[in-house]
C-alpha positions as CSV (number, residue, x, y, z in Angstrom):
1,M,-56.0,-23.5,-120.8
2,K,-59.2,-21.5,-120.4
3,R,-58.4,-17.8,-120.0
4,I,-59.8,-15.9,-117.0
5,D,-60.8,-12.6,-118.5
6,W,-60.6,-10.5,-115.4
7,L,-57.0,-11.8,-114.7
8,D,-56.0,-10.8,-118.2
9,M,-57.7,-7.4,-117.5
10,L,-55.6,-6.9,-114.4
11,R,-52.5,-7.9,-116.2
12,G,-53.2,-5.4,-118.9
13,Y,-54.0,-2.8,-116.2
14,A,-50.6,-3.5,-114.6
15,L,-48.8,-2.9,-117.9
16,V,-50.7,0.4,-118.5
17,C,-49.7,1.5,-115.0
18,I,-46.1,0.5,-115.5
19,M,-46.0,2.5,-118.7
20,L,-47.5,5.7,-117.1
21,D,-45.5,5.4,-114.0
22,H,-42.3,5.6,-116.1
23,M,-43.4,8.8,-117.8
24,P,-42.3,11.5,-115.2
25,V,-44.6,14.3,-116.2
26,S,-47.6,12.2,-117.1
27,M,-51.0,13.5,-116.0
28,L,-52.4,10.1,-115.4
29,R,-49.4,9.0,-113.4
30,D,-51.2,10.5,-110.4
31,V,-54.1,8.0,-110.7
32,T,-52.2,4.8,-111.2
33,L,-52.3,1.9,-108.7
34,A,-49.3,3.2,-106.7
35,N,-51.4,6.2,-105.6
36,F,-54.0,4.1,-103.9
37,A,-52.2,1.1,-102.3
38,L,-49.0,0.3,-100.6
39,F,-48.0,-1.8,-103.5
40,D,-47.8,-0.9,-107.2
41,A,-48.1,-2.4,-110.7
42,A,-44.7,-4.2,-110.4
43,E,-46.1,-6.3,-107.5
44,L,-49.3,-6.9,-109.4
45,F,-47.3,-8.0,-112.5
46,V,-45.0,-10.4,-110.6
47,L,-47.9,-11.9,-108.6
48,L,-50.0,-12.5,-111.7
49,S,-47.0,-13.9,-113.6
50,G,-46.4,-16.4,-110.8
51,F,-50.1,-17.3,-110.7
52,L,-50.2,-18.0,-114.4
53,V,-47.0,-20.1,-114.1
54,G,-48.7,-22.2,-111.5
55,L,-51.8,-22.7,-113.6
56,V,-49.8,-23.7,-116.7
57,W,-47.4,-25.9,-114.8
58,K,-50.3,-27.8,-113.2
59,Q,-52.1,-28.3,-116.5
60,V,-49.0,-29.4,-118.5
61,S,-47.5,-31.6,-115.8
62,D,-50.8,-33.4,-115.1
63,R,-51.4,-33.9,-118.8
64,D,-48.0,-34.5,-120.2
65,G,-45.7,-35.1,-117.3
66,V,-43.2,-33.1,-115.2
67,R,-40.4,-33.5,-117.8
68,T,-42.5,-31.9,-120.5
69,A,-43.4,-29.0,-118.1
70,Q,-39.8,-28.5,-117.3
71,W,-38.8,-28.3,-121.0
72,R,-41.7,-25.9,-121.6
73,F,-40.5,-23.5,-118.9
74,L,-36.9,-23.8,-120.0
75,R,-38.0,-22.6,-123.4
76,R,-40.1,-19.9,-121.8
77,S,-37.2,-18.6,-119.7
78,F,-35.2,-18.3,-122.9
79,Q,-38.0,-16.4,-124.6
80,V,-38.2,-14.0,-121.6
81,W,-34.4,-13.4,-121.7
82,R,-34.6,-12.8,-125.5
83,A,-37.4,-10.3,-125.0
84,M,-35.4,-8.5,-122.4
85,L,-32.3,-8.3,-124.7
86,L,-34.3,-7.2,-127.8
87,G,-36.3,-4.8,-125.7
88,A,-33.2,-3.2,-124.3
89,L,-31.6,-2.8,-127.7
90,S,-34.8,-1.4,-129.3
91,M,-35.4,0.9,-126.4
92,A,-31.9,2.3,-126.6
93,L,-32.2,2.7,-130.4
94,I,-35.5,4.6,-129.9
95,S,-33.8,6.8,-127.4
96,A,-30.9,7.5,-129.8
97,V,-33.3,8.5,-132.6
98,L,-35.2,10.8,-130.3
99,L,-32.1,12.5,-129.1
100,E,-30.8,12.8,-132.6
101,V,-33.9,14.7,-133.7
102,G,-33.8,16.9,-130.5
103,L,-36.5,15.2,-128.5
104,K,-35.1,15.0,-124.9
105,H,-36.5,12.5,-122.5
106,T,-35.9,11.5,-118.9
107,A,-37.8,8.1,-118.7
108,I,-34.5,6.3,-119.2
109,W,-30.8,7.0,-118.8
110,N,-29.6,8.7,-122.0
111,E,-26.3,6.9,-121.9
112,Y,-28.0,3.8,-123.2
113,A,-28.4,5.6,-126.5
114,R,-24.7,6.4,-126.7
115,M,-23.8,2.8,-125.7
116,V,-26.0,1.2,-128.3
117,V,-24.7,3.4,-131.1
118,E,-21.0,3.4,-130.2
119,A,-20.6,-0.2,-128.8
120,P,-23.8,-2.2,-129.6
121,A,-22.1,-5.6,-129.0
122,A,-20.8,-4.5,-125.6
123,F,-24.2,-3.1,-124.7
124,A,-25.9,-6.3,-125.8
125,A,-23.4,-8.4,-123.8
126,A,-23.9,-6.3,-120.7
127,V,-27.7,-6.7,-120.8
128,G,-27.6,-10.3,-121.9
129,S,-25.3,-11.3,-119.1
130,M,-27.5,-9.5,-116.6
131,W,-24.6,-7.3,-115.6
132,M,-26.7,-4.3,-116.5
133,Q,-30.5,-4.1,-116.3
134,P,-31.7,-0.9,-118.0
135,N,-34.4,1.0,-116.2
136,L,-37.9,0.2,-117.4
137,L,-36.7,-3.4,-118.1
138,D,-35.4,-4.1,-114.6
139,V,-38.6,-5.9,-113.6
140,L,-38.3,-8.1,-116.7
141,A,-34.8,-8.9,-115.7
142,L,-36.2,-10.1,-112.4
143,Y,-38.7,-12.2,-114.2
144,V,-35.9,-13.8,-116.3
145,V,-34.2,-15.0,-113.1
146,L,-37.4,-16.2,-111.4
147,I,-38.8,-18.1,-114.4
148,A,-35.4,-19.7,-115.0
149,T,-35.7,-21.4,-111.6
150,V,-39.2,-22.8,-112.3
151,P,-38.1,-26.2,-113.8
152,L,-36.3,-27.0,-110.5
153,T,-38.4,-25.2,-108.0
154,L,-42.0,-26.1,-109.1
155,P,-41.6,-29.9,-108.5
156,L,-40.4,-29.1,-105.0
157,L,-43.2,-26.6,-104.4
158,R,-45.8,-29.1,-105.5
159,R,-44.4,-32.0,-103.5
160,W,-43.4,-30.2,-100.3
161,P,-45.4,-26.9,-100.2
162,V,-45.0,-26.1,-96.5
163,Q,-41.3,-26.8,-96.5
164,F,-40.9,-24.8,-99.7
165,A,-42.8,-21.8,-98.2
166,L,-40.5,-21.9,-95.1
167,G,-37.4,-21.9,-97.3
168,S,-38.8,-19.1,-99.4
169,A,-39.4,-17.0,-96.3
170,L,-35.9,-17.7,-94.9
171,L,-34.4,-16.6,-98.3
172,W,-36.5,-13.4,-98.1
173,V,-35.1,-12.6,-94.7
174,V,-31.5,-12.7,-95.9
175,A,-32.3,-11.2,-99.3
176,V,-30.4,-7.9,-98.9
177,P,-26.9,-9.3,-98.2
178,L,-27.4,-12.1,-100.8
179,N,-28.4,-9.6,-103.5
180,Q,-25.2,-7.5,-102.8
181,T,-23.1,-10.5,-103.9
182,L,-24.5,-10.5,-107.4
183,P,-22.1,-8.9,-109.9
184,N,-23.7,-5.8,-111.4
185,H,-22.9,-2.3,-112.8
186,R,-24.7,-0.6,-109.8
187,P,-22.3,0.8,-107.2
188,D,-23.9,-1.2,-104.4
189,G,-24.0,-4.4,-106.5
190,G,-27.0,-6.6,-107.1
191,F,-30.2,-6.2,-109.0
192,L,-32.5,-3.2,-108.4
193,F,-35.4,-5.7,-108.0
194,N,-33.8,-8.1,-105.5
195,P,-34.6,-11.6,-106.8
196,F,-34.0,-13.1,-103.3
197,G,-36.7,-10.9,-101.9
198,W,-39.2,-10.8,-104.8
199,Q,-39.1,-14.6,-105.2
200,V,-41.4,-14.8,-102.1
201,L,-44.1,-12.9,-104.0
202,F,-43.6,-14.8,-107.3
203,F,-43.8,-18.2,-105.6
204,A,-46.8,-17.1,-103.5
205,G,-48.6,-16.4,-106.8
206,T,-47.4,-19.8,-108.1
207,A,-48.7,-21.6,-105.1
208,I,-52.0,-19.9,-105.5
209,G,-52.1,-21.1,-109.1
210,L,-51.2,-24.7,-108.1
211,F,-53.3,-25.0,-105.0
212,R,-56.1,-22.5,-105.3
213,H,-58.9,-25.0,-104.9
214,E,-57.3,-26.6,-101.9
215,M,-56.5,-23.2,-100.3
216,M,-60.1,-22.0,-100.7
217,T,-61.4,-25.2,-99.1
218,R,-59.2,-24.7,-96.1
219,L,-59.8,-21.0,-95.8
220,R,-63.5,-21.0,-96.4
221,P,-64.4,-21.4,-92.6
222,Y,-62.4,-18.1,-92.0
223,A,-63.6,-16.3,-95.1
224,N,-65.5,-13.5,-93.2
225,W,-62.5,-12.8,-91.0
226,L,-60.1,-12.8,-93.8
227,T,-62.3,-10.5,-95.9
228,A,-62.6,-8.0,-93.0
229,I,-58.9,-8.0,-92.3
230,S,-58.0,-7.7,-96.0
231,A,-60.4,-4.7,-96.3
232,V,-58.8,-3.0,-93.3
233,I,-55.3,-3.6,-94.7
234,L,-56.2,-2.0,-98.1
235,A,-58.1,0.9,-96.4
236,Y,-55.0,1.6,-94.3
237,G,-52.8,1.7,-97.4
238,L,-55.3,3.9,-99.3
239,L,-55.6,6.4,-96.4
240,Y,-51.8,6.5,-96.0
241,D,-51.3,7.3,-99.7
242,L,-54.2,9.8,-99.8
243,L,-52.9,11.8,-96.8
244,A,-49.7,12.6,-98.8
245,H,-51.8,14.9,-101.0
246,F,-53.1,17.0,-98.0
247,G,-49.7,18.5,-97.0
248,A,-48.9,19.8,-93.5
249,P,-52.4,19.3,-91.9
250,A,-52.2,15.6,-92.6
251,K,-48.6,15.1,-91.7
252,P,-49.0,14.1,-88.0
253,L,-51.6,11.4,-88.8
254,R,-49.5,10.1,-91.7
255,G,-46.4,10.1,-89.5
256,M,-48.2,7.9,-86.9
257,M,-49.3,5.6,-89.7
258,E,-45.7,5.5,-91.0
259,L,-44.5,4.4,-87.5
260,A,-46.7,1.3,-87.7
261,L,-45.5,0.5,-91.2
262,G,-41.8,1.2,-90.6
263,P,-39.4,1.9,-93.5
264,I,-40.7,0.5,-96.7
265,D,-38.1,-1.1,-99.0
266,K,-39.8,-1.8,-102.3
267,W,-36.7,-3.2,-104.0
268,S,-36.3,-6.2,-101.6
269,M,-40.0,-6.9,-101.3
270,D,-41.1,-5.1,-98.2
271,G,-43.4,-7.0,-95.8
272,A,-46.1,-4.3,-95.7
273,R,-46.3,-4.3,-99.5
274,F,-46.3,-8.1,-99.6
275,V,-49.2,-8.4,-97.1
276,S,-51.1,-5.6,-98.8
277,I,-51.1,-7.3,-102.2
278,L,-52.0,-10.6,-100.7
279,A,-55.0,-8.9,-99.0
280,A,-56.0,-7.5,-102.4
281,S,-55.6,-10.9,-103.9
282,W,-58.0,-12.4,-101.4
283,L,-60.6,-9.8,-102.0
284,A,-60.2,-10.2,-105.8
285,A,-60.7,-14.0,-105.5
286,T,-63.8,-13.7,-103.3
287,V,-66.1,-10.7,-102.9
288,L,-64.7,-8.8,-105.9
289,S,-64.6,-11.7,-108.2
290,A,-68.1,-11.1,-109.7
291,P,-67.7,-7.3,-110.0
292,L,-64.3,-7.9,-111.7
293,G,-65.9,-10.3,-114.1
294,R,-68.5,-7.8,-115.0
295,L,-65.8,-5.1,-115.4
296,A,-63.9,-7.4,-117.7
297,D,-66.9,-7.6,-120.0
298,T,-67.0,-3.8,-120.6
299,T,-65.3,-2.1,-123.5
300,G,-62.5,-0.9,-121.3
301,G,-62.1,-4.2,-119.6
302,R,-61.9,-6.1,-122.9
303,A,-59.3,-3.6,-124.1
304,L,-57.1,-4.1,-121.0
305,A,-57.6,-7.9,-121.3
306,L,-56.3,-7.8,-124.8
307,I,-53.2,-5.9,-123.6
308,G,-52.7,-8.5,-120.9
309,R,-52.9,-11.3,-123.4
310,G,-50.2,-9.7,-125.4
311,G,-47.7,-11.0,-122.9
312,L,-44.0,-10.1,-123.5
313,W,-44.9,-8.2,-126.6
314,S,-47.2,-5.9,-124.6
315,F,-44.5,-5.4,-122.0
316,I,-41.9,-4.4,-124.6
317,A,-44.4,-2.2,-126.3
318,C,-45.2,-0.4,-123.0
319,V,-41.4,0.3,-122.6
320,W,-41.2,1.8,-126.1
321,L,-44.2,3.9,-125.5
322,S,-43.0,5.1,-122.1
323,V,-39.9,6.6,-123.7
324,L,-41.8,8.0,-126.7
325,G,-44.6,9.4,-124.5
326,D,-42.1,11.0,-122.1
327,A,-40.3,12.7,-125.1
328,L,-43.6,14.1,-126.5
329,Q,-44.8,15.3,-123.1
330,L,-41.6,17.2,-122.4
331,Q,-42.2,19.2,-125.6
332,I,-45.4,20.6,-124.1
333,P,-44.6,23.8,-122.1
334,E,-45.7,24.1,-118.5
335,P,-48.5,26.6,-119.1
336,L,-50.1,24.0,-121.4
337,A,-49.3,21.0,-119.1
338,R,-52.9,19.8,-119.1
339,L,-52.5,18.9,-122.8
340,R,-50.1,16.1,-121.7
341,I,-53.2,14.0,-120.9
342,L,-53.6,13.8,-124.7
343,V,-50.3,12.0,-124.9
344,D,-51.3,9.7,-122.1
345,A,-54.4,8.8,-124.0
346,A,-52.4,8.3,-127.2
347,V,-49.9,5.9,-125.7
348,I,-52.7,3.8,-124.0
349,L,-54.5,3.6,-127.3
350,A,-51.2,2.7,-129.1
351,L,-50.5,0.0,-126.5
352,W,-53.9,-1.5,-127.2
353,A,-53.4,-1.3,-130.9
354,L,-50.0,-3.0,-130.8
355,A,-51.4,-5.7,-128.6
356,A,-54.3,-6.2,-131.0
357,L,-51.8,-6.4,-133.9
358,W,-49.8,-9.0,-132.0
359,M,-52.8,-11.1,-131.2
360,R,-53.5,-11.3,-135.0
361,R,-49.9,-12.0,-135.8
362,E,-50.6,-15.3,-137.6
363,A,-52.1,-13.2,-140.4
364,W,-48.9,-11.3,-141.0
365,I,-46.0,-13.4,-139.5
366,V,-45.7,-16.0,-142.3
367,H,-42.2,-17.3,-142.4
368,L,-40.9,-17.2,-138.8
369,P,-40.1,-20.5,-137.1
370,R,-42.7,-21.7,-134.6
371,W,-40.7,-21.1,-131.5
372,S,-40.3,-17.4,-132.3
373,R,-44.1,-16.9,-132.3
374,A,-44.7,-17.4,-128.6
375,S,-46.2,-14.4,-126.9
């Protein structure tokens, strides 16, 4: 499948934002996607993941048949689950080492370090069974669930797209009570990222990947209207977020805007966030497509695209670096807080370097079986 450079760039950008958003005292945390839109990097990651699933499914099923595509995604779901489990174990071990040498950190719950040292098998079982989703990896746990359904759901989506969309929307409506029935270590039960809610975004991305040409043909007569509406939606979210930085003088206006939005529940896929990222997707696919392509051809764009192509490896690396970066930044006293931006720069550079190392893995992974080399 031919790579779309600016999509890889956006995927890499999402991972960088996820990494920085999980470093509580990061300087660059104030300029990540969440500060300028109603949605954040988690939505971008899930939507792009769904889109790539749709692209790959279409190509493989058309070329090799549905059964081959189903087996491919069954294997992929195992790879994602394995990455989540190994990521949780390695993240907890990094946390344990940092605590042992006196480097405190708040990016993750420090109990994970105690669990992995005192009862590693129990910790692995809790994560592997999905009974516990360690923070920083909870969005990957969501992805495990969603991609595991692909072998069953994608044939239905491709054959009956309208009926599938209606079913997905109905499931979204009852997402909160359904999520509470899932056994979990959280007091309220269920996943932090509600899979019954977030599936609507994932499958929206998948549908775009499957039917993007047909969709554009049908929507082209309304393109100007859709572009204008999408721009207004994104401008509304931008203004809403920016007003939070102006304190009391901006509070009345922000309060009125909040009334229109209503309470925003990220964890069950809020409607305002869903509409906002779909609006951004429309603009990215139309009027911003050429600028994004040019941006992807810059040095920074190519670096982000490389991170995006790193796939699961890049995701796990961003988790490691969130914990390590947080520990390093907390060692910098408040009077010298501006120096924390050096740590931000270092972890971004390290994420790029690790992604580059992974993309050249055939040169140094010699004896591993083929199935373990998937990114």
